[in-house]
C-alpha positions, 0 to 999 in steps of 0.5 A: 587540820592540824593534823592534814597540816601535818601530814602535808610536812611530814609527806614533804620531807619524806619527798624531798629525803626520796628526790635527794636519795636517788639524785645523789646515786645517780650522780655517782653511779655509773653513767647511765641513760638515766643521769645523761638525760637529765645530768643538768638537772643532776648538777644543779642539786648535787652542786656545791653543797653535795659533792662526791668525789667517787664512782659508784663500784670505782673509787678513786684514791689519791695518788700524792701527797699535798702539802698546802701553805699559806700566806697574808699580806697588808699594809702596814701603818707607815705604808709599807706592806707586810707579809707574813711566813709561809704557814702550812695549813696540811700539818694542822689537818695532819695532826686534828686526824692523827690518834684521833679515833673520829677525826673530824670531815673538816679536818679530812677532806675540807682544804683537800677536797676545795684544792683538787675540785680548784686543780679540775676546772683550772688546770695549769692555769689560775684563771677561773673560765667558768661560774664554777671556778669562780664558785672554788676559787673563792671557796680555797681563798675563803678556806685559806683566810679562815684557817688564817684568821682563826690561827692569828686572828686579825684580816688581812689584805691578801691571801696566797697559797703554796702547793707542794706535790709529791707523789705516792711511792709504789710499795717496795721502791724508794718512792724517788727520795734522796738518801735523806729521804727527802723527795726528789722532785716535789712538784711547788706551784706558787699561786697569785695574791688574792684579795681578802675581801670582808664579805668572802665575795 
């Protein structure tokens, strides 16, 4: 009886692993008849936990550098609104990666991927027009809230993000920089204030 139960559990685990590998492979492989026919089932399995930001045989590296900063706001005891200074979240990630032989996936990708996913789903607007867009907005907000709380403690009522985007220069060019070495035309995007909720939703 025990052996039969153990055998069943092992077979279920093996089937799950094989199904997961097949679905993720179909997600990252070039578009084909199978991935097109079962796109809904593949996406239901892959998103949001197993999302991949590359395609097999055709990686798509970033062509820009982004600096993502956050600031918080809260109501003081006297009723006034207190707004914090901007805090550079990207610099913290970069510091965690630099000179580290085995940097964590979180430091390398969490914030960057949250922003690129938000950008893909929202474009130039900050209005969420799908359930997935709402989920990515909450995900990005929750990452920023967790990092600000970890750094400064306490809980704020609102949080706002600022994203400064600078194109990566082609080799052998000045990269559109001034004589002082700063970018000539960085693109700055200021997101709306988001309410911080205790449950993250």
